[in-house]
C-alpha positions in Angstrom: 0.0 -0.1 0.1 1.4 3.2 -0.9 1.1 6.6 0.8 -1.9 7.6 -1.2 -3.9 4.6 -0.2 -2.8 4.7 3.3 -4.5 8.1 4.0 -7.5 7.2 1.9 -8.0 4.6 4.6 -7.1 6.7 7.7 -8.6 9.9 6.7 -11.0 9.2 3.9 -9.4 11.9 2.1 -7.1 10.6 -0.7 -6.2 13.8 -1.9 -4.3 14.6 1.4 -2.0 11.8 0.7 -1.1 12.3 -2.8 2.5 11.7 -3.5 2.0 13.2 -6.9 3.1 16.8 -7.7 0.3 19.3 -7.5 -0.8 20.4 -11.1 0.0 24.1 -10.2 3.5 23.1 -8.9 6.0 25.6 -10.6 8.7 23.7 -12.8 11.4 24.6 -10.7 9.8 22.7 -8.0 9.8 19.4 -10.1 13.5 19.7 -10.9 16.1 17.7 -8.9 17.6 19.5 -6.0 21.3 20.5 -5.9 23.8 17.7 -4.7 24.8 18.4 -1.0 28.0 20.3 -0.3 30.5 18.5 1.8 32.7 20.8 3.8 36.1 19.9 4.4 36.6 17.3 7.2 32.9 16.2 6.8 31.6 12.9 6.2 28.9 11.5 4.2 26.7 8.4 4.7 23.2 7.4 2.8 20.5 5.8 4.6 17.3 4.1 3.4 14.7 3.6 6.2 11.5 4.1 4.3 9.8 7.3 3.4 12.6 9.8 3.0 10.2 12.5 4.2 10.5 11.4 7.7 14.1 10.3 7.8 15.2 13.7 6.5 12.9 15.6 8.8 14.6 13.7 11.7 18.2 13.8 10.8 18.1 17.6 10.0 17.4 18.1 13.8 20.3 15.7 15.0 23.2 17.8 16.5 26.4 17.5 14.5 24.5 16.9 11.2 25.2 19.6 8.6 22.5 18.7 6.1 20.2 15.8 5.1 18.9 15.5 1.5 16.3 13.3 0.1 17.2 11.3 -2.9 17.6 8.0 -4.6 20.2 5.3 -4.5 20.8 1.8 -5.2 19.2 1.4 -8.7 20.1 1.2 -12.4 18.2 4.1 -13.9 20.0 7.2 -14.2 18.4 10.3 -13.1 15.2 8.7 -11.8 12.2 10.5 -11.3 9.9 10.2 -8.0 7.2 8.6 -10.4 9.6 6.1 -11.6 10.9 5.2 -8.3 7.4 4.9 -6.9 6.6 2.1 -9.6 9.5 0.1 -8.3 11.0 -0.5 -11.7 14.5 1.4 -11.3 15.9 -0.5 -8.5 16.3 2.7 -6.3 15.5 3.1 -2.6 14.3 6.3 -1.1 17.4 7.5 0.8 18.6 10.4 2.8 22.2 11.6 2.1 23.5 12.7 5.6 26.5 15.0 5.7 28.0 15.2 9.3 30.8 16.6 11.2 32.6 13.7 12.8 34.0 16.1 15.5 30.4 16.6 16.8 28.8 13.0 16.1 30.3 9.8 15.4 29.4 7.4 12.6 28.1 5.2 15.4 25.7 7.8 16.7 24.4 8.7 13.3 23.6 4.9 13.2 22.1 4.8 16.5 19.3 7.2 15.1 19.1 5.1 12.0 17.9 2.0 14.1 15.6 4.1 16.3 13.9 6.0 13.1 12.4 2.8 11.6 11.9 -1.1 11.7 14.8 -2.8 10.1 13.3 -6.1 10.5 10.5 -5.7 7.7 11.8 -6.7 4.2 11.0 -3.8 1.7 8.4 -2.3 3.7 7.8 0.5 6.4 4.3 0.4 7.8 2.0 0.7 4.8 4.6 1.9 2.5 5.4 -1.4 0.5 8.1 -1.9 -2.2 11.7 -2.3 -2.8 12.0 1.5 -2.9 11.4 1.6 1.1 14.0 -1.1 2.0 16.1 -0.4 4.9 19.8 0.2 3.8 22.9 1.5 4.8 25.0 2.9 2.0 28.6 3.3 3.2 31.1 5.7 1.6 34.3 4.2 3.2 35.7 1.1 4.9 35.3 2.6 8.3 31.8 3.3 8.0 31.3 -0.2 6.7 33.0 -1.7 9.8 30.9 0.7 11.9 27.7 -0.4 10.2 28.2 -4.0 10.4 29.1 -3.5 14.2 26.2 -1.4 14.9 23.8 -3.9 13.2 25.1 -6.6 15.5 24.9 -4.6 18.4 21.3 -3.6 17.7 20.0 -6.9 16.7 18.9 -7.8 20.4 16.8 -4.8 20.5 14.5 -6.5 17.6 12.6 -9.7 18.1 13.0 -10.4 14.3 16.2 -10.6 12.2 17.4 -7.3 11.0 17.3 -7.3 7.0 19.0 -4.2 6.5 21.3 -4.2 3.5 25.0 -2.8 4.1 26.2 -1.9 0.6 28.9 0.4 -1.0 27.3 3.7 -1.9 26.7 4.4 -5.6 25.5 7.4 -7.4 23.2 9.6 -5.5 20.4 11.4 -7.3 19.0 14.1 -5.3 15.1 14.1 -5.3 13.1 16.8 -6.9 13.1 20.2 -4.9 9.4 19.7 -3.7 10.6 16.8 -1.7 13.3 18.7 0.2 12.2 19.6 3.8 8.9 18.2 2.8 7.5 17.5 6.3 8.2 21.1 7.7 6.8 22.8 4.5 3.7 20.6 4.2 2.8 19.1 7.7 -0.3 21.4 8.1 -1.9 20.3 4.7 -0.7 16.8 4.2 -2.3 14.0 6.0 0.6 11.5 5.7 2.8 14.1 7.6 0.4 14.3 10.5 -0.8 10.6 10.7 2.8 8.8 10.0 5.8 11.5 10.5 4.5 13.6 13.3 4.1 10.8 15.8 7.6 9.5 14.9 9.1 12.7 15.6 7.3 13.0 18.9 8.5 9.6 19.9 12.0 10.5 19.4 11.4 14.0 21.1 12.3 16.0 18.1 10.5 19.1 16.8 7.4 18.3 15.1 
């Protein structure tokens, strides 16, 4: 079930859950966002944990994180659109590219948030969002991150009843999502049902701004 159908069931108002661009949306909003800048000394890790609207909204509030950008990774189609990724045919996952200052937050701490933000035991699914684009994934950008990810996965397994199915894979090309997806939650939380029903409770649970 996708975001549109979830809200149709929860709120009986499918237009609130639409993942399609609004017809009156400016063309600029439909263009891919800029690739996030990585300051000298900063590190990058890319994380897939279901809907990127939620993951981005959380990581942007984590101390030591310099930026969190919604996008796509792990597929075979160059420059995919959101509509193509939603069809599940490109192989891409919805991800958030996290740029962080290792002097202020460790990779291990970044990953602790990752495990708290979603259910890593459900294969290709987060709640009612179903499809390979919602898979749990850690895309590492160097060997140290790979080691940290594998150790973190082992450390957090006892916190879950079922086996963690998160894939740990070397990062490939990151394609920033369209501009209208960036900072989506805080730009749309008062008018989008999915934000209110799915994302807001998660941010409250994590004691983040909502």
